[in-house]
C-alpha positions as CSV (number, residue, x, y, z in Angstrom):
1,M,-13.1,36.1,-18.9
2,Q,-10.2,35.9,-16.5
3,T,-12.3,37.6,-13.8
4,L,-15.0,35.0,-14.3
5,F,-12.5,32.1,-13.9
6,T,-11.0,33.8,-10.8
7,I,-14.3,34.1,-9.1
8,L,-15.2,30.5,-10.0
9,H,-11.8,29.3,-8.8
10,I,-12.3,31.0,-5.4
11,L,-15.8,29.6,-5.0
12,I,-14.6,26.1,-5.9
13,S,-11.7,26.3,-3.5
14,L,-14.0,27.3,-0.7
15,F,-16.3,24.4,-1.6
16,V,-13.3,22.0,-1.5
17,I,-12.3,23.2,1.9
18,V,-15.8,22.7,3.3
19,V,-16.3,19.2,1.8
20,V,-12.9,18.0,3.0
21,M,-13.5,19.3,6.5
22,A,-16.9,17.6,6.5
23,Q,-15.5,14.2,5.9
24,P,-14.9,12.0,8.9
25,A,-11.4,11.1,10.0
26,K,-10.1,7.8,8.9
27,V,-8.1,6.7,12.0
28,Q,-6.6,3.2,12.1
29,G,-6.9,1.5,15.4
30,L,-8.4,-1.3,17.4
31,S,-11.9,-0.3,16.5
32,S,-11.2,-0.6,12.8
33,A,-9.9,-4.1,13.4
34,I,-13.1,-5.1,15.2
35,S,-15.5,-3.6,12.7
36,G,-13.6,-4.8,9.6
37,G,-16.2,-7.4,8.8
38,A,-19.0,-4.9,8.9
39,Q,-17.1,-2.7,6.5
40,T,-16.8,-5.4,3.8
41,F,-20.5,-6.2,4.2
42,F,-21.6,-2.5,3.8
43,G,-18.8,-1.7,1.3
44,K,-20.9,-2.3,-1.8
45,N,-23.4,0.4,-0.6
46,K,-20.8,2.9,0.3
47,A,-21.5,5.2,-2.7
48,R,-25.0,5.7,-1.3
49,T,-23.9,6.8,2.1
50,Y,-23.1,10.3,3.3
51,E,-19.3,9.5,3.1
52,G,-19.6,8.2,-0.4
53,K,-21.4,11.4,-1.5
54,L,-18.8,13.5,0.2
55,Q,-16.0,11.6,-1.6
56,K,-17.8,12.0,-5.0
57,A,-18.3,15.7,-4.4
58,T,-14.6,16.1,-3.4
59,T,-13.5,14.4,-6.5
60,I,-15.7,16.5,-8.8
61,A,-14.7,19.7,-7.0
62,M,-11.0,18.9,-7.3
63,I,-11.3,18.2,-11.0
64,L,-13.0,21.5,-11.4
65,F,-10.3,23.1,-9.3
66,V,-7.6,21.8,-11.6
67,I,-9.5,22.9,-14.7
68,T,-9.9,26.4,-13.4
69,S,-6.2,26.5,-12.3
70,L,-5.2,25.5,-15.8
71,A,-7.5,28.1,-17.3
72,L,-6.1,30.8,-15.0
73,G,-2.6,29.8,-16.0
74,Y,-3.5,30.1,-19.7
75,F,-5.1,33.5,-19.3
76,A,-2.1,34.7,-17.2
77,N,0.3,33.9,-20.1
78,K,-2.0,35.3,-22.8
């Protein structure tokens, strides 16, 4: 069972790395001040965009990462 969680943990961690690297950088600057109005207009549809899907995938992957980390810690002390 520990081997299964170890393999699953490695795969999830690789997925987290890929998803985080695929997200665009959020740089604050003059362009964000100019496009601030457009962000509020399109903000309600953000979950449907590519960025929204990446954020949701990152959240789910991180939750799974924590669960597998806890499971591996449990099996290590068993």
